[in-house]
N, C-alpha and C positions, 0 to 999 in steps of 0.2 A: 524232192524239196531237199535243201543243201543250207547249213550253217554259213551266215556271209558276216565276218567278224569286222566291222567297219573300224580303220585307225583315225581319226579325226579327231576337232574338238571344236566347240561353240558356247551361245547366250541365251538365255532369260526363264522358265519357271514354271512347271507342274509339279504339283507334289498329291498322291495320289495314295490311298489308304482302301484296304481291304476287308471285308469282315464277312466273314462266312458261318453261317449256322450248318448245325450236322442237323436239323429239324428244320420245317417251314418257318420262314421267313416272318420276325414280327418289325413292322417295321416301325423306326424311330424317325423322330424328325433330321436328326443329323447321325452321324457316327460318333463314340465317344472314346478319346483315347485314354484307357484307363492304366492303372499301373499295377495290372495284374500280373504276376511272376511270371505265369508261363502260356505259351499258347495252346488254347486245347479245341478252337473251333467255338468258345463263347461268343455269343452276340456283344459286339460294340471294343471286342478285343483290335486293338489296331498296330499288323507289324509293319516295319519298313521295308521292302528290297532294297538292295543296293545299288542305286543308278548305273555304276560303271559296271557291272554283271549286264542290266539289259544290254548296256551299248558293245559290252564286249562279248558275251555268251546267248544271248535272245536271238533269236530268227529274224533277222529283218527282210520283210519280202514286201514284192517279188524279188528284188535286189537288181543290179546291173545287167546281170548277165543276160537280162532281156534287154539291155542299150541304156543309154544314159538317161533316156526318158524314165527310166525307175531308181536310179540315183540321187536321192533327195542331196548326199553330202554330209548325212547324220555326223553330227559333233558329240564330244563329251567334255565339259568342263569342270575337271577337278576342283578347282578353288571354291567353285559355288556348287557344284555337285547336278549337274542338268546336265541332258540331251537337248538337241536341236538340230532343226532342218537349215539346209545353207542354200540350196539349188531350189528352182524353180520348175518341178516335173511332177508328173501324175501320183498316185495313190503309191506312196509307200508307209510303212509301217513296223512294230514288233510284235512278237508275242512268244510267251514263256513255253519253250518246245519241253521242259519237265510238268509241266501241269494242263491236263486235257480234260478234267474233269471238274473243273468249277461250276458250280449250280447255283446256287441262292445266296446270297450276301449285299453287301452295302462297299461299293467303289465311294472313293473320295477325292479329287484332284482338283489342282490348282490350275487353270490356264493363262497363259498369253499368247497372244499374236501381234506380230509387227506388221503384219500382212491382213488385205482383206478376205484373202480365200481360206478355205475350210480346214478344219483339225477337231481331232477329237479321236473317243475312245469304243473298244469293241470289247468285247464278250462271249462268252457260247463260241468261241472258233475253234473252227473244223479245219482238213487239211485232207484233200485227197490227189489224184491224178500221179502225174510223175515230176521227175525233176523236168524233164523240156515240157511239158503241160499242167502245171500245177492247177488245181482247184479250191478254191475257200468258200469258207460259208461262217458266218458270224450275225448278231447284235450289233449296231452302231449308232451312237449318240454323236453328229455333226454339227458345231456351230462353223458359222459363215456369217463375215462381217461386212461382204460386198454387198448384200443387202438385208443384213443387220434379219438372219435367220437362224434357226435350229431344224434339226428333226431327226426322229427316231426312224430307224430302217431295219428292215429283215432282208438280210439278202443269202438267198438260197445257194446262188451258184456263181462263182466268178472267176473265169478263166481270163487273166492279164493277155492283152493284146501284145503279138511279138514286135510292133511297130511302138513305139513310147511316148513318139516324135508330136502327140498332141497327146493335152494334158487329160487325162482320164481315170473314172474310179467306176467302182458299183453302188458307191451314192457319191454324190458332186452337187453341189448348191441345192441339195432337198431334191433330188432327180436318181433316182435307180438309170445303172448302165449309159453313165453322161459322160458327155466331155465336150473340150470347150467349143462352144455356139449352139452345144446342144442338150442344153439345160433352162431352167425357166424358176426356178424356186417353188415352185407349183406342187410338189410331191407326185410327181407322176413319172414315165418314162421315158428317156431319151430315144431308145432305141439302136445302140451304137452294136448291138448282138453281142458283148462278151460278158453281162451279166443279166440275172433273173432274181427277182425279190418283190420288196411291197416298204415304200414309205408309211409306219404306221402311225406317223402323227408329226405333224410340222407348226411352228408359228413364230410368232418375231422376238427377235434378242433385241434387250437394251442395246442404242447405238453407244450409253455409257461406256460399255464393257469393250469396246476396240482400244485396242493397246494398253489395257488394262489387268491387271490381273485379278483374276474370278474363280471362287469356290463352285466346283461341280458335285453336288452327292447323286450316285446312281444306286439305288435300293430296289436289289433284282432276288424277286417272289416267285414263288410256283405258277403263278398267272399272269402277275401283275409288273410291270415297272414303273417307280416313283422315280421322278428327277428334280434336283432342288440345285438353284444357283442362288451362290451366298445363303444357304439355309433354307431360302422361300423357295416354296414349294412352284416348279415351272411346271410338271404335265404328270399325269396317270395314265400308263398307257398299258392294254392289256398284251402279252405276251406269254406263251407256253416257255419254260425254264430249257432250256437246252445248256447239257455239260460241254465243256469246252477250255478252251485259252483263254489271254486277254491280253490287251495292251496297247499302245497309243499309238494316232497314224496324222498322216498328215495330206493335203492333196493340193498341187500346184502353189503351195504354201513355202516360201525359202526362209520364212523365221517364226516358225511355231516351234515353241517350246515346253519341257516336259522336265517332272522330276521327282525324287521319294515317293515312285511307287512303292506301294505296301499293299499286302495282303497276309490272310491265314486261313487255314483249312484244317480241321479235324482229318480228315481221309485223306492228307496228304504229308502233311508234316506235322508235327510237334516240338517247338525249343522253348528249351526253360534255361535263364539263367540265373544263377543262383549261387552263392559265397557265404562264407561266414568267418568273422574273426576270430583269429584263438591264438592263447595265450602258449608258454613253451612246453605246457604238457597235454595240450592239444583241446584244450576245453572252451566251447564258444565265449566269446565276451562282448561288451557292448561300450566298457569303461575299465580302463589300464594304467597306470600309472607310467610316466614318462619312462620310468628305469628298466621296466620289464619291455621284452621281447614279443611283438605281433606278428603273427603270420597269418597268410589268408588262404582258406579251404576253399577250391572249386568247384561248388556240387553241381554246375550246371549236367544239364543230358538232352538226348535229344531223341526222336522217333524217326526211322526212317533215312534221314538223309545227315549224315555225320556233321557234327561242327567244324569250321574252316579257319574263322578269326573272331577272335576276341579284340572287344573295346572295352578300355579301363578308363575312366576319370575318375580323379582324385579333388577334392576341394576343400581346404582349409578354409574354415571361416568364411568368407566369399571370393577366395582369390581360386585356379584353378591350379596347381602345382604341379598336376599329372596328366599325361593321357599318350598311352599305350597299348601294346597288345599282350602284355604281361603284367602281373599283377604288382602293386605297389611293394615298398616293404619297412620307409622310411617313417613309421609314427611315431616320430619322438619328441617333437612339436607340441607343448601345451596347447589344447584347443580343442574344438570338433571338428572332425572328418567327417567328410560323406563320400563314399566311394561307390559309383556307378557302374555297370557290365552287363555289357548287351552283346551278344553272340550272333555270328550268320554261318549259316551253312554254305555247299558249295552251288546250291541254286542263288545266292544273292537273297534268300529269305534271311531278316533279323528277327531277332525276338524282341519282345518288351522289354525296357530296359529296367535293372533289377538294382532296386538302390538300399545302402545301409548306412546306418550311423555310427563312430567311433569319438568316444569321447577319454583325450587323454589328460591325466590328472596330473597333479606333483608328484615328485620322483617321492619313493616309498621309505619309509624310515624303520631302519633294521631295529628289532627289538632287543636290548643289551641278554647277553647267554647269561643265565644262572646255572650253576655248579651244583647237582644235588647227586648227594653218595648216600649209601645206604648204610652206615657206620652209625651207629645211635650216639648223642652226645651225652657226654658224662657228665652227672652231677656232682659237682664240688662238694667232698667233706672236710669237716674242720677236726681233727686230730683233739682228742682230750688235753687240756694241760693239765698236770698232776697240781694237786695242792702244794702250796708251799711248805716246804720242812726247816725248821730250824734246828742246826746241829746244834749239844748244849756246850757250853766252853766254859774252861777255870779261867777265872780271872786270872792275866801274867803279873806276875810276882817283879815289880822293876826295882832291879838291884841298885844301890846306892853306889855313886862314883862320883868321884870328885873330880876327874879328867874328863868326862863328856863334854862337848862343846854344847852351847847354850841352843835350843830352836826355840825359833821363829815361828810355828806350826800351829799356832793356834785356831787357823781357820781351815787345816789342814786334812783334822782329822784324826793325826796321826799321835801317839804318846810321847810328852814332853816330857824329860828328864834332862837333869842337870845339875850342878852348884847352884844355880841360883834361884831352882824352882824347890819348893818344899813339899810338893804333891804334883802327880800327873794330870794332865788337864780333860782329857779323854778318859774314856774305860770301852775297851769290846765287850758288849754285853751279848753278844752269840755270831750265826753265819746262818745266812738266808740264801738257798739254792730253789733259784725259780728259771726253769728250764735251760736247767746248766749252766747259767750265770751265776756265778759266788759273789755275794754281799755281806761285807762286814757290817755288822750292828753296834752303832758305837752312842756311848751317851755320854754327854758331858759331866763333870763332876758340878756339886756345888762347893763352893769355897771352904765350907766348912768340914769337907770331909775329908779324913784321916786318908794321907798315902802310907800303902801296906809295904 
């Protein structure tokens, strides 16, 4: 068997999610898409597969090398992320070549068919034979709007006919080994001679599901399978678990649509998307001022298959401001940022979405700088003031003179003499010295004092 990488594009919708437990399955009504940080095989952890990887890298079987009767013209629509058929041929589908040991778990997918003929999903897929004569075995859930029937079948061996001119399949319209004109929707065998197996259960499908999207959930346990449509139990089927691969299929249906297949398994791959915000010192932060730089520390990890792609999304408030494959760096506006990260490996398996919030606040205000020295502060001292001293003086003798001019220094504190004065108006009584300043002590004479 060889890979067939189809190169065309197309229309509508099936979302699939698979949850695998490493122990016996505990059935839940519906799988729950939790916010777990890592994929570790825990029940109710849902991890999507890159739909483009299914189209480009999963194996399309039997493929057109057996003739145009097996070329369904599968296409991939990148804008809406789905794959679909475009040609009315026999059974064709995809399975994951990297995973051949899926056992117990939950599949959940949304189907839509614009044609009456069958489409569905397989699990427990095993391959054998040669490239020229391949063989397949698997479980299948088929829906058919031609007669509004569903069925669950176990295919023990299917060797595709070399002539694909007649639409045929290992299960076709609830009939094992059937082709056009050889089916009855009754769960029996058409005896075309290319397949063996058994229809385990079949029943009526609601007519309203034709040309509509509807959700299918398949819970695979160790001994039984439970199938739900739009969260309501459709059937419980006894079926021993078989390890194998899985994927979508369509038969004689040119308008079957599939998208967003997902799965996780502890045995095959562990993917963990994780990061933290850090400040300039490398410290993890959840709040930071707008004038401080923020960096992203990527802490994502994997087991078995390396991370090939990262998908980053950043929202500021309610607005998506960034989507890309590298971390965002411009966290400089005030507000609440929500950053999400999802990683994918080379098989197209994606981790859960990891999310962290960062609050950016007003710019930080720098505190004033204080200069501190070790020199002690000197305590001011007051020098003692010497007590004033009065130098003793001898009263001056004023000589008599008739030629000296008269003085008008009555208020000047000077000694007045002259021909018109019979006596001095002031007398110096001493000298006062205070802090280096000399002051004459002068006393005014009484009028009746006699001038010496």
